[in-house]
KEVEX-739240 format. One record per atom (N, C-alpha, C): x, y, z; chain; atom name. Coordinates in Angstrom, 3 decimals. Each point is the difference from the previous one (the first is absolute). Example, Ala and Ser with C-alpha at 12.3 -4.5 7.8 and 13.67 -1.06 7.14 Angstrom:
REM KEVEX-739240
x = 13.190, y = -5.690, z = 7.800, chaine = A, atome = N
x = -0.890, y = 1.190, z = 0.000, chaine = A, atome = CA
x = 0.900, y = 1.200, z = 0.000, chaine = A, atome = C
x = -0.350, y = 1.050, z = -0.720, chaine = A, atome = N
x = 0.820, y = 1.190, z = 0.060, chaine = A, atome = CA
x = -0.770, y = 1.090, z = 0.730, chaine = A, atome = C
//
This chain:
REM KEVEX-739240
x = -56.982, y = -188.645, z = -7.389, chaine = A, atome = N
x = -0.911, y = 0.520, z = -0.766, chaine = A, atome = CA
x = 0.679, y = 0.657, z = -1.365, chaine = A, atome = C
x = -1.091, y = -0.297, z = -1.715, chaine = A, atome = N
x = 0.165, y = 0.188, z = -0.628, chaine = A, atome = CA
x = 0.026, y = 1.808, z = -0.538, chaine = A, atome = C
x = 0.808, y = 0.724, z = 0.132, chaine = A, atome = N
x = -0.419, y = 1.436, z = -0.088, chaine = A, atome = CA
x = 0.807, y = 0.907, z = -1.852, chaine = A, atome = C
x = -0.726, y = 0.565, z = -0.392, chaine = A, atome = N
x = 1.127, y = 0.536, z = -1.261, chaine = A, atome = CA
x = 0.125, y = 1.629, z = 0.736, chaine = A, atome = C
x = 0.710, y = 0.020, z = 0.227, chaine = A, atome = N
x = 0.043, y = 1.630, z = 0.340, chaine = A, atome = CA
x = 1.227, y = 1.285, z = -0.471, chaine = A, atome = C
x = -1.158, y = 1.449, z = -0.680, chaine = A, atome = N
x = 0.162, y = 0.860, z = -1.404, chaine = A, atome = CA
x = -0.256, y = 1.192, z = 1.212, chaine = A, atome = C
x = 0.484, y = 1.022, z = -0.971, chaine = A, atome = N
x = -0.129, y = 1.215, z = 0.607, chaine = A, atome = CA
x = -0.081, y = 1.144, z = -1.694, chaine = A, atome = C
x = -1.193, y = 0.707, z = 0.101, chaine = A, atome = N
x = -0.241, y = 0.483, z = -0.796, chaine = A, atome = CA
x = 0.676, y = 1.148, z = -1.146, chaine = A, atome = C
x = 1.685, y = -0.648, z = 0.375, chaine = A, atome = N
x = 0.561, y = 1.013, z = -0.914, chaine = A, atome = CA
x = 1.302, y = -0.755, z = -0.409, chaine = A, atome = C
x = 0.464, y = 0.068, z = -0.205, chaine = A, atome = N
x = 1.459, y = -0.332, z = -0.610, chaine = A, atome = CA
x = 1.094, y = 0.298, z = 1.570, chaine = A, atome = C
x = 0.080, y = 1.520, z = 0.287, chaine = A, atome = N
x = 0.927, y = 0.126, z = 0.110, chaine = A, atome = CA
x = -0.246, y = 0.054, z = 1.702, chaine = A, atome = C
x = -1.147, y = -0.451, z = 0.543, chaine = A, atome = N
x = -0.379, y = -1.100, z = 1.595, chaine = A, atome = CA
x = 0.296, y = -1.069, z = -0.466, chaine = A, atome = C
x = -0.271, y = -0.594, z = -0.490, chaine = A, atome = N
x = 0.706, y = -1.644, z = -0.200, chaine = A, atome = CA
x = 1.460, y = 0.365, z = -0.258, chaine = A, atome = C
x = 0.409, y = 0.210, z = -0.424, chaine = A, atome = N
x = 1.501, y = 0.300, z = 0.218, chaine = A, atome = CA
x = 0.976, y = 0.384, z = 1.023, chaine = A, atome = C
x = -1.239, y = 0.983, z = 0.930, chaine = A, atome = N
x = 0.810, y = 0.652, z = 1.393, chaine = A, atome = CA
x = -0.812, y = -1.078, z = 0.627, chaine = A, atome = C
x = -0.594, y = -0.915, z = 0.245, chaine = A, atome = N
x = -0.929, y = -1.639, z = 0.232, chaine = A, atome = CA
x = 0.569, y = -0.571, z = 0.435, chaine = A, atome = C
x = 1.234, y = -0.364, z = -1.031, chaine = A, atome = N
x = 1.025, y = -1.073, z = -0.341, chaine = A, atome = CA
x = 1.773, y = 0.540, z = 0.424, chaine = A, atome = C
x = 0.114, y = 1.975, z = -0.578, chaine = A, atome = N
x = 0.870, y = -0.454, z = 1.144, chaine = A, atome = CA
x = -0.326, y = 0.337, z = 1.445, chaine = A, atome = C
x = -0.644, y = 0.051, z = 0.695, chaine = A, atome = N
x = -0.042, y = 0.575, z = 1.889, chaine = A, atome = CA
x = -0.022, y = -1.676, z = 0.205, chaine = A, atome = C
x = 0.074, y = -1.421, z = -0.790, chaine = A, atome = N
x = -0.147, y = -1.069, z = 0.539, chaine = A, atome = CA
x = 0.890, y = -0.546, z = -0.957, chaine = A, atome = C
x = 0.837, y = 0.065, z = -0.032, chaine = A, atome = N
x = 1.219, y = -0.280, z = -1.037, chaine = A, atome = CA
x = 1.304, y = 0.708, z = 0.657, chaine = A, atome = C
x = 1.049, y = -1.102, z = 0.629, chaine = A, atome = N
x = 1.022, y = 0.391, z = 0.869, chaine = A, atome = CA
x = 0.585, y = -0.554, z = -0.852, chaine = A, atome = C
x = 0.469, y = -0.551, z = -1.034, chaine = A, atome = N
x = 1.215, y = -0.361, z = -1.144, chaine = A, atome = CA
x = -0.329, y = 0.748, z = -0.928, chaine = A, atome = C
x = 0.835, y = -0.092, z = -0.850, chaine = A, atome = N
x = -0.124, y = 0.449, z = -2.142, chaine = A, atome = CA
x = -0.258, y = -1.064, z = -0.830, chaine = A, atome = C
x = 0.305, y = -1.334, z = 1.310, chaine = A, atome = N
x = -1.129, y = -0.708, z = -1.296, chaine = A, atome = CA
x = -1.392, y = -0.174, z = -0.640, chaine = A, atome = C
x = -0.680, y = 0.502, z = 1.316, chaine = A, atome = N
x = -1.178, y = 0.961, z = 0.724, chaine = A, atome = CA
x = -0.980, y = 0.448, z = -1.131, chaine = A, atome = C
x = 1.307, y = 0.679, z = -0.351, chaine = A, atome = N
x = -0.364, y = 1.034, z = -1.138, chaine = A, atome = CA
x = 0.006, y = -0.574, z = -1.518, chaine = A, atome = C
x = 0.396, y = -1.330, z = -0.194, chaine = A, atome = N
x = -0.139, y = -0.418, z = -0.967, chaine = A, atome = CA
x = -1.132, y = -1.062, z = -0.556, chaine = A, atome = C
x = 0.154, y = -0.164, z = -1.511, chaine = A, atome = N
x = -1.074, y = -1.065, z = -0.592, chaine = A, atome = CA
x = -1.185, y = 0.484, z = 0.547, chaine = A, atome = C
x = -1.036, y = 1.067, z = -0.244, chaine = A, atome = N
x = -0.826, y = 0.366, z = 0.296, chaine = A, atome = CA
x = -1.104, y = 0.358, z = -1.291, chaine = A, atome = C
x = -1.065, y = -0.036, z = 0.201, chaine = A, atome = N
x = -1.246, y = 0.403, z = -0.965, chaine = A, atome = CA
x = -0.648, y = 0.455, z = 0.533, chaine = A, atome = C
x = -0.741, y = 0.964, z = -0.550, chaine = A, atome = N
x = -1.151, y = 0.774, z = -0.303, chaine = A, atome = CA
x = -1.528, y = -0.482, z = -0.496, chaine = A, atome = C
x = -0.566, y = -0.267, z = 0.140, chaine = A, atome = N
x = -1.998, y = 0.548, z = -0.821, chaine = A, atome = CA
x = -0.413, y = 0.987, z = 1.030, chaine = A, atome = C
x = -1.117, y = -0.137, z = -1.006, chaine = A, atome = N
x = -1.208, y = 0.970, z = 0.196, chaine = A, atome = CA
x = -0.564, y = -0.792, z = -0.031, chaine = A, atome = C
x = -2.121, y = 0.052, z = 0.545, chaine = A, atome = N
x = -0.402, y = -0.271, z = 0.248, chaine = A, atome = CA
x = -1.473, y = 0.340, z = -0.012, chaine = A, atome = C
x = -1.103, y = -0.299, z = -0.148, chaine = A, atome = N
x = -1.326, y = 0.741, z = 0.125, chaine = A, atome = CA
x = -1.225, y = -1.059, z = 1.080, chaine = A, atome = C
x = -0.515, y = 0.790, z = 0.152, chaine = A, atome = N
x = -1.389, y = -0.771, z = 0.504, chaine = A, atome = CA
x = -1.206, y = 1.198, z = 0.588, chaine = A, atome = C
x = -0.824, y = -0.850, z = 0.168, chaine = A, atome = N
x = -0.761, y = 0.631, z = 0.133, chaine = A, atome = CA
x = -0.428, y = 1.078, z = 1.356, chaine = A, atome = C
x = -0.326, y = 0.609, z = 0.201, chaine = A, atome = N
x = -0.202, y = 1.343, z = 1.022, chaine = A, atome = CA
x = -1.043, y = -0.953, z = 1.564, chaine = A, atome = C
x = -1.075, y = -0.465, z = -0.725, chaine = A, atome = N
x = -0.779, y = -0.901, z = 1.043, chaine = A, atome = CA
x = 1.020, y = -1.073, z = 0.304, chaine = A, atome = C
x = 0.968, y = -0.453, z = -0.745, chaine = A, atome = N
x = 0.483, y = -1.623, z = 0.731, chaine = A, atome = CA
x = 1.357, y = 0.525, z = 0.778, chaine = A, atome = C
x = -0.125, y = 1.895, z = 0.309, chaine = A, atome = N
x = 1.327, y = -0.411, z = 1.629, chaine = A, atome = CA
x = -0.897, y = 1.217, z = 0.838, chaine = A, atome = C
x = 0.604, y = -0.089, z = 1.404, chaine = A, atome = N
x = -0.092, y = 0.505, z = 1.304, chaine = A, atome = CA
x = 1.015, y = 0.410, z = 0.231, chaine = A, atome = C
x = -0.497, y = 1.154, z = 0.748, chaine = A, atome = N
x = 1.017, y = 1.600, z = -0.253, chaine = A, atome = CA
x = 0.384, y = -0.157, z = 2.233, chaine = A, atome = C
x = 1.041, y = -0.667, z = 0.121, chaine = A, atome = N
x = -0.098, y = 0.258, z = 1.475, chaine = A, atome = CA
x = 1.091, y = 1.506, z = 0.270, chaine = A, atome = C
x = -0.824, y = 1.052, z = 0.907, chaine = A, atome = N
x = 0.097, y = 1.394, z = -0.083, chaine = A, atome = CA
x = 1.163, y = 0.170, z = 1.280, chaine = A, atome = C
x = 1.004, y = 0.661, z = 0.298, chaine = A, atome = N
x = 0.781, y = 0.497, z = 0.539, chaine = A, atome = CA
x = -0.576, y = 0.029, z = 1.743, chaine = A, atome = C
x = -1.261, y = -0.067, z = 0.307, chaine = A, atome = N
x = -0.565, y = 0.564, z = 0.763, chaine = A, atome = CA
x = -0.946, y = -1.857, z = 0.831, chaine = A, atome = C
x = 0.314, y = -0.884, z = -1.222, chaine = A, atome = N
x = -0.756, y = -1.076, z = 0.430, chaine = A, atome = CA
x = 2.325, y = -0.741, z = 0.572, chaine = A, atome = C
x = 0.208, y = 0.364, z = -0.413, chaine = A, atome = N
x = 1.509, y = -1.150, z = 0.634, chaine = A, atome = CA
x = 0.035, y = 0.463, z = 1.500, chaine = A, atome = C
x = 1.149, y = -0.507, z = -0.077, chaine = A, atome = N
x = 0.410, y = 0.163, z = 1.026, chaine = A, atome = CA
x = 1.195, y = 1.197, z = 0.241, chaine = A, atome = C
x = -0.273, y = 0.603, z = 2.154, chaine = A, atome = N
x = 1.149, y = 1.651, z = -0.452, chaine = A, atome = CA
x = 1.012, y = -0.790, z = -0.142, chaine = A, atome = C
x = 0.177, y = -0.265, z = -0.393, chaine = A, atome = N
x = 2.009, y = -0.463, z = 0.718, chaine = A, atome = CA
x = 0.308, y = -0.482, z = -2.122, chaine = A, atome = C
x = -1.026, y = -0.055, z = -0.748, chaine = A, atome = N
x = -0.638, y = -1.070, z = -1.240, chaine = A, atome = CA
x = 1.910, y = 0.679, z = -0.387, chaine = A, atome = C
x = 0.592, y = 1.013, z = -0.729, chaine = A, atome = N
x = 1.037, y = 0.799, z = 0.168, chaine = A, atome = CA
x = 0.576, y = 1.192, z = 0.468, chaine = A, atome = C
x = 0.245, y = -1.568, z = 1.110, chaine = A, atome = N
x = 0.747, y = 1.492, z = 0.967, chaine = A, atome = CA
x = 1.978, y = 0.446, z = 0.362, chaine = A, atome = C
x = -0.099, y = 1.288, z = 0.063, chaine = A, atome = N
x = 1.437, y = 0.097, z = 0.002, chaine = A, atome = CA
x = 0.050, y = 0.771, z = 1.142, chaine = A, atome = C
x = 1.829, y = -0.328, z = 0.054, chaine = A, atome = N
x = 0.655, y = -0.913, z = -1.193, chaine = A, atome = CA
x = 0.046, y = -0.776, z = 0.372, chaine = A, atome = C
x = -0.015, y = -1.023, z = -0.991, chaine = A, atome = N
x = 0.375, y = -1.176, z = -0.378, chaine = A, atome = CA
x = 1.161, y = -1.083, z = 1.051, chaine = A, atome = C
x = -0.500, y = -0.800, z = 0.810, chaine = A, atome = N
x = 0.532, y = -0.521, z = 0.617, chaine = A, atome = CA
x = 0.386, y = -0.723, z = -0.797, chaine = A, atome = C
x = 1.841, y = 0.127, z = 0.402, chaine = A, atome = N
x = 0.636, y = -0.192, z = -0.585, chaine = A, atome = CA
x = 1.158, y = -1.896, z = -0.325, chaine = A, atome = C
x = -1.327, y = -0.414, z = 0.775, chaine = A, atome = N
x = -0.832, y = -2.002, z = -0.201, chaine = A, atome = CA
x = -1.513, y = 0.187, z = -0.396, chaine = A, atome = C
x = -0.094, y = 0.947, z = -1.201, chaine = A, atome = N
x = -1.224, y = 0.002, z = -0.795, chaine = A, atome = CA
x = -0.501, y = -1.408, z = -0.738, chaine = A, atome = C
x = 1.282, y = -0.787, z = -0.586, chaine = A, atome = N
x = 0.178, y = -1.166, z = -0.875, chaine = A, atome = CA
x = -0.484, y = -0.697, z = 1.294, chaine = A, atome = C
x = 0.672, y = -0.406, z = 0.668, chaine = A, atome = N
x = -0.044, y = -1.188, z = 0.894, chaine = A, atome = CA
x = -1.804, y = 0.361, z = 1.007, chaine = A, atome = C
x = -0.021, y = 0.967, z = 0.264, chaine = A, atome = N
x = -1.663, y = 0.111, z = 0.636, chaine = A, atome = CA
x = -0.874, y = 0.721, z = -1.006, chaine = A, atome = C
x = -0.918, y = -0.690, z = -1.149, chaine = A, atome = N
x = -0.474, y = 0.650, z = -0.141, chaine = A, atome = CA
x = -1.276, y = 0.156, z = 0.530, chaine = A, atome = C
x = -0.306, y = 1.428, z = -0.490, chaine = A, atome = N
x = -1.616, y = -0.132, z = 0.552, chaine = A, atome = CA
x = -0.890, y = -0.571, z = 0.338, chaine = A, atome = C
x = -0.460, y = -0.931, z = 0.474, chaine = A, atome = N
x = -0.989, y = -1.073, z = 0.436, chaine = A, atome = CA
x = -1.713, y = 0.901, z = -0.254, chaine = A, atome = C
x = -0.123, y = 0.438, z = -0.030, chaine = A, atome = N
x = -1.299, y = 0.864, z = -0.061, chaine = A, atome = CA
x = -0.289, y = 0.387, z = -1.409, chaine = A, atome = C
x = 1.089, y = 0.285, z = -0.435, chaine = A, atome = N
x = -1.115, y = 0.104, z = -1.841, chaine = A, atome = CA
x = 0.182, y = -1.189, z = -0.568, chaine = A, atome = C
x = 0.779, y = -1.222, z = 0.561, chaine = A, atome = N
x = 0.502, y = -1.517, z = -0.569, chaine = A, atome = CA
x = -1.336, y = -0.171, z = 0.322, chaine = A, atome = C
x = -1.006, y = -0.214, z = 0.772, chaine = A, atome = N
x = -0.861, y = -0.285, z = 0.456, chaine = A, atome = CA
x = -1.382, y = 1.131, z = -0.729, chaine = A, atome = C
x = 0.842, y = 1.148, z = -0.295, chaine = A, atome = N
x = -2.341, y = -0.473, z = -0.882, chaine = A, atome = CA
x = 0.536, y = -0.039, z = -1.361, chaine = A, atome = C
x = 1.805, y = -0.618, z = -0.707, chaine = A, atome = N
x = -0.306, y = 0.032, z = -1.376, chaine = A, atome = CA
x = -0.892, y = -1.757, z = 0.252, chaine = A, atome = C
x = 0.800, y = -0.874, z = 0.841, chaine = A, atome = N
x = 0.133, y = -1.710, z = 0.277, chaine = A, atome = CA
x = -1.267, y = 0.305, z = -0.154, chaine = A, atome = C
x = -0.903, y = 0.677, z = 1.212, chaine = A, atome = N
x = -1.600, y = 0.103, z = 0.117, chaine = A, atome = CA
x = -1.383, y = 0.152, z = -1.753, chaine = A, atome = C
x = 0.870, y = 1.671, z = -0.026, chaine = A, atome = N
x = -0.631, y = -0.133, z = -1.396, chaine = A, atome = CA
x = 0.204, y = -1.204, z = -1.329, chaine = A, atome = C
x = 1.507, y = -0.584, z = -0.127, chaine = A, atome = N
x = 0.346, y = -0.560, z = -0.940, chaine = A, atome = CA
x = -1.132, y = -1.615, z = 0.380, chaine = A, atome = C
x = 0.148, y = -0.875, z = 1.597, chaine = A, atome = N
x = -0.691, y = -0.879, z = -0.071, chaine = A, atome = CA
x = -1.845, y = -0.214, z = 0.111, chaine = A, atome = C
x = -0.531, y = 1.413, z = -0.158, chaine = A, atome = N
x = -1.177, y = 0.267, z = -0.193, chaine = A, atome = CA
x = -0.345, y = 0.110, z = -0.946, chaine = A, atome = C
x = 1.207, y = 0.626, z = -1.280, chaine = A, atome = N
x = 0.092, y = 0.137, z = -1.564, chaine = A, atome = CA
x = -1.480, y = 1.050, z = 0.210, chaine = A, atome = C
x = 0.425, y = 0.313, z = 0.643, chaine = A, atome = N
x = -0.687, y = 1.537, z = 0.408, chaine = A, atome = CA
x = -0.622, y = 0.746, z = -1.616, chaine = A, atome = C
x = 1.145, y = 0.777, z = -0.712, chaine = A, atome = N
x = -0.134, y = 0.143, z = -1.170, chaine = A, atome = CA
x = 1.530, y = -0.174, z = -0.863, chaine = A, atome = C
x = 0.257, y = 0.002, z = -1.131, chaine = A, atome = N
x = 0.436, y = -0.296, z = -1.063, chaine = A, atome = CA
x = 2.044, y = 0.102, z = 0.970, chaine = A, atome = C
x = -0.515, y = 2.130, z = -0.107, chaine = A, atome = N
x = 1.019, y = 0.272, z = -0.357, chaine = A, atome = CA
x = -0.456, y = 0.505, z = 1.754, chaine = A, atome = C
x = 1.335, y = 1.101, z = 1.093, chaine = A, atome = N
x = -0.239, y = 0.602, z = 0.996, chaine = A, atome = CA
x = 1.535, y = 1.050, z = -0.132, chaine = A, atome = C
x = -0.811, y = 1.319, z = 0.015, chaine = A, atome = N
x = 0.366, y = 1.416, z = -0.204, chaine = A, atome = CA
x = 0.903, y = 0.801, z = 0.853, chaine = A, atome = C
x = 1.245, y = -0.028, z = 0.254, chaine = A, atome = N
x = 0.424, y = 0.250, z = 1.514, chaine = A, atome = CA
x = 0.389, y = 0.980, z = -0.352, chaine = A, atome = C
x = 0.624, y = 1.136, z = 1.623, chaine = A, atome = N
x = 1.023, y = 0.890, z = -0.268, chaine = A, atome = CA
x = 1.548, y = -0.367, z = -0.215, chaine = A, atome = C
x = 0.913, y = 0.606, z = -0.591, chaine = A, atome = N
x = 1.503, y = -0.791, z = -0.086, chaine = A, atome = CA
x = 0.333, y = 0.827, z = 1.140, chaine = A, atome = C
x = 0.015, y = -1.092, z = 1.052, chaine = A, atome = N
x = 1.427, y = 0.108, z = 0.890, chaine = A, atome = CA
x = 0.630, y = 1.234, z = -1.052, chaine = A, atome = C
x = 0.897, y = -0.478, z = -0.404, chaine = A, atome = N
x = 1.064, y = 1.758, z = -0.782, chaine = A, atome = CA
x = -0.856, y = 0.701, z = 0.151, chaine = A, atome = C
x = -0.745, y = 0.288, z = -1.359, chaine = A, atome = N
x = -0.351, y = 0.890, z = -0.820, chaine = A, atome = CA
x = -2.092, y = 0.184, z = 1.263, chaine = A, atome = C
x = -0.009, y = 0.690, z = 0.919, chaine = A, atome = N
x = -1.752, y = -0.900, z = 0.072, chaine = A, atome = CA
x = -0.838, y = 0.685, z = -0.430, chaine = A, atome = C
x = 0.942, y = 1.187, z = -1.018, chaine = A, atome = N
x = -1.458, y = 0.304, z = -0.950, chaine = A, atome = CA
x = 0.127, y = -0.482, z = -1.415, chaine = A, atome = C
x = 0.445, y = -0.692, z = -0.229, chaine = A, atome = N
x = -0.148, y = -0.664, z = -1.067, chaine = A, atome = CA
x = -0.302, y = -2.186, z = 0.655, chaine = A, atome = C
x = 0.063, y = 0.052, z = -0.876, chaine = A, atome = N
x = -1.102, y = -2.099, z = 0.286, chaine = A, atome = CA
x = 0.689, y = -1.035, z = -0.811, chaine = A, atome = C
x = 0.331, y = -1.244, z = 1.092, chaine = A, atome = N
x = 0.345, y = -1.251, z = -0.078, chaine = A, atome = CA
x = -1.201, y = -0.826, z = -0.339, chaine = A, atome = C
x = 0.265, y = -0.871, z = -0.801, chaine = A, atome = N
x = -1.860, y = -1.293, z = -0.221, chaine = A, atome = CA
x = 0.827, y = -1.250, z = -0.115, chaine = A, atome = C
x = -1.189, y = 0.292, z = 1.125, chaine = A, atome = N
x = 0.432, y = -2.329, z = 0.611, chaine = A, atome = CA
x = -1.225, y = -0.892, z = -1.111, chaine = A, atome = C
x = 0.806, y = -0.995, z = -0.488, chaine = A, atome = N
x = -0.948, y = -0.276, z = -0.760, chaine = A, atome = CA
x = -0.589, y = -1.767, z = 0.102, chaine = A, atome = C
x = -0.855, y = -0.191, z = 0.517, chaine = A, atome = N
x = -0.370, y = -1.413, z = -0.240, chaine = A, atome = CA
x = 0.538, y = -0.739, z = -1.234, chaine = A, atome = C
x = -0.183, y = -0.971, z = 0.248, chaine = A, atome = N
x = 0.766, y = -0.487, z = -1.430, chaine = A, atome = CA
x = -1.221, y = -1.407, z = -0.064, chaine = A, atome = C
x = -0.800, y = -0.121, z = 0.789, chaine = A, atome = N
x = -0.853, y = -1.148, z = 1.468, chaine = A, atome = CA
x = -1.225, y = 0.422, z = -0.180, chaine = A, atome = C
x = 0.303, y = 1.306, z = -0.549, chaine = A, atome = N
x = -1.875, y = 0.731, z = -0.266, chaine = A, atome = CA
x = -0.889, y = -0.411, z = -0.996, chaine = A, atome = C
x = -1.199, y = -0.109, z = -0.252, chaine = A, atome = N
x = -0.635, y = -1.001, z = -0.664, chaine = A, atome = CA
x = -0.107, y = 1.386, z = -1.514, chaine = A, atome = C
x = 0.496, y = 0.673, z = 0.567, chaine = A, atome = N
x = -0.847, y = 1.095, z = -1.535, chaine = A, atome = CA
x = 1.673, y = -0.291, z = -0.818, chaine = A, atome = C
x = 1.172, y = -0.174, z = 0.875, chaine = A, atome = N
x = 1.123, y = 0.041, z = -0.052, chaine = A, atome = CA
x = 0.290, y = 0.212, z = -1.783, chaine = A, atome = C
x = -0.941, y = -1.004, z = -0.901, chaine = A, atome = N
x = 0.433, y = -0.317, z = -1.716, chaine = A, atome = CA
x = 0.031, y = 1.486, z = -0.604, chaine = A, atome = C
x = -1.158, y = 1.521, z = 1.101, chaine = A, atome = N
x = -0.130, y = 0.516, z = -0.515, chaine = A, atome = CA
x = 0.987, y = 1.234, z = -0.140, chaine = A, atome = C
x = 0.876, y = -0.671, z = 0.281, chaine = A, atome = N
x = 1.398, y = 1.391, z = 0.895, chaine = A, atome = CA
x = 0.925, y = -0.392, z = -1.644, chaine = A, atome = C
x = 0.043, y = 1.254, z = -0.461, chaine = A, atome = N
x = 0.762, y = 0.655, z = -1.164, chaine = A, atome = CA
x = 1.350, y = -0.635, z = 0.164, chaine = A, atome = C
x = 1.334, y = -0.525, z = -0.661, chaine = A, atome = N
x = 1.011, y = 0.367, z = 0.444, chaine = A, atome = CA
x = 1.148, y = 0.117, z = -1.194, chaine = A, atome = C
x = 0.318, y = 0.936, z = 0.113, chaine = A, atome = N
x = 0.556, y = 0.510, z = -1.509, chaine = A, atome = CA
x = 1.606, y = -0.535, z = -0.386, chaine = A, atome = C
x = 0.674, y = 0.070, z = -0.683, chaine = A, atome = N
x = 0.922, y = -0.616, z = -0.579, chaine = A, atome = CA
x = 1.686, y = 0.168, z = 0.822, chaine = A, atome = C
x = 0.714, y = -0.625, z = 0.560, chaine = A, atome = N
x = 0.604, y = 0.278, z = 0.591, chaine = A, atome = CA
x = 1.650, y = 1.220, z = -0.752, chaine = A, atome = C
x = 0.640, y = 0.575, z = 0.800, chaine = A, atome = N
x = 0.844, y = 0.721, z = -0.147, chaine = A, atome = CA
x = 0.838, y = -0.201, z = 0.510, chaine = A, atome = C
x = 1.016, y = 0.253, z = -0.840, chaine = A, atome = N
x = 1.583, y = -0.156, z = 1.371, chaine = A, atome = CA
x = 0.372, y = 0.930, z = 0.871, chaine = A, atome = C
x = 0.232, y = 0.358, z = 1.209, chaine = A, atome = N
x = 0.482, y = 0.902, z = 0.430, chaine = A, atome = CA
x = 1.180, y = -0.125, z = 1.007, chaine = A, atome = C
x = 0.781, y = 1.177, z = -0.427, chaine = A, atome = N
x = 0.876, y = 0.591, z = 0.594, chaine = A, atome = CA
x = 0.505, y = 1.250, z = 1.247, chaine = A, atome = C
x = 0.635, y = -0.675, z = 1.329, chaine = A, atome = N
x = 0.031, y = 1.336, z = -0.264, chaine = A, atome = CA
x = 1.367, y = 1.006, z = 0.061, chaine = A, atome = C
x = -0.166, y = 1.550, z = 0.158, chaine = A, atome = N
x = 0.349, y = 1.005, z = -0.918, chaine = A, atome = CA
x = 2.200, y = -0.660, z = 1.057, chaine = A, atome = C
x = 0.897, y = -0.500, z = -0.894, chaine = A, atome = N
x = 1.592, y = 0.014, z = 1.053, chaine = A, atome = CA
x = -0.149, y = 1.045, z = 1.416, chaine = A, atome = C
x = -0.467, y = 0.682, z = -0.147, chaine = A, atome = N
x = 0.236, y = 0.700, z = 1.462, chaine = A, atome = CA
x = -0.249, y = -0.487, z = 0.810, chaine = A, atome = C
x = -1.484, y = -0.466, z = -0.250, chaine = A, atome = N
x = -0.563, y = -0.675, z = 1.306, chaine = A, atome = CA
x = 1.064, y = -1.368, z = 0.395, chaine = A, atome = C
x = -0.010, y = -0.619, z = -1.057, chaine = A, atome = N
x = 1.354, y = -1.312, z = 0.490, chaine = A, atome = CA
x = 0.608, y = 0.555, z = 0.354, chaine = A, atome = C
x = 0.578, y = 0.914, z = -0.397, chaine = A, atome = N
x = 1.389, y = 0.834, z = 0.829, chaine = A, atome = CA
x = -0.055, y = 0.157, z = 1.774, chaine = A, atome = C
x = -1.240, y = 0.443, z = -0.205, chaine = A, atome = N
x = -0.567, y = 0.188, z = 1.273, chaine = A, atome = CA
x = 0.292, y = -0.855, z = 1.655, chaine = A, atome = C
x = -1.790, y = -1.357, z = -0.931, chaine = A, atome = N
x = 0.764, y = -1.381, z = 0.444, chaine = A, atome = CA
x = 1.190, y = -0.471, z = 0.790, chaine = A, atome = C
x = 0.646, y = 0.135, z = -1.005, chaine = A, atome = N
x = 1.258, y = -0.169, z = 0.324, chaine = A, atome = CA
x = 0.920, y = 0.398, z = 1.033, chaine = A, atome = C
x = -0.026, y = 1.065, z = -0.425, chaine = A, atome = N
x = 0.279, y = 1.248, z = 0.763, chaine = A, atome = CA
x = -0.030, y = -1.447, z = 1.738, chaine = A, atome = C
x = -1.499, y = 0.452, z = 0.235, chaine = A, atome = N
x = -0.602, y = -0.307, z = 1.012, chaine = A, atome = CA
x = -0.153, y = -1.266, z = 0.582, chaine = A, atome = C
x = 0.365, y = -0.823, z = -0.926, chaine = A, atome = N
x = 0.526, y = -1.127, z = 0.448, chaine = A, atome = CA
x = 0.812, y = -0.354, z = 0.622, chaine = A, atome = C
x = 1.364, y = 0.693, z = -0.604, chaine = A, atome = N
x = 1.067, y = 0.250, z = 0.772, chaine = A, atome = CA
x = 0.904, y = 0.742, z = 1.019, chaine = A, atome = C
x = -1.395, y = 0.131, z = 0.635, chaine = A, atome = N
x = -0.023, y = 1.252, z = 0.900, chaine = A, atome = CA
x = -1.024, y = -0.940, z = 1.302, chaine = A, atome = C
x = -0.477, y = -0.734, z = -0.912, chaine = A, atome = N
x = -0.822, y = -1.528, z = 0.904, chaine = A, atome = CA
x = 1.096, y = -0.557, z = 1.390, chaine = A, atome = C
//
């Protein structure tokens, strides 16, 4: 399934990248893009529509190996049906903020506007924390 994953802020996108990164290499060579779309081209998936354990805490130690299948099924179903161009979902990291799934195969994708790319660099203090975590693993 080809889906573009985005966030409603650069800070949230950085956090999403950070929690899915296991090495300093994963923090390099990043770009940020802004985007715009018409509100009617999106579907909002509220917390109440998600499985009860969609953002379970504490996060299990094997969470990288055991992604939550129920949320993947929701995303796959949305994508396959081409229900909307954008699916807005609560972030598992900060549930009061949102992540966006963008379906490039949706018939109205041409209406999706992508801004010019900008280089993104994590502050070196964050890279240091990741490096310390690498050594401690």
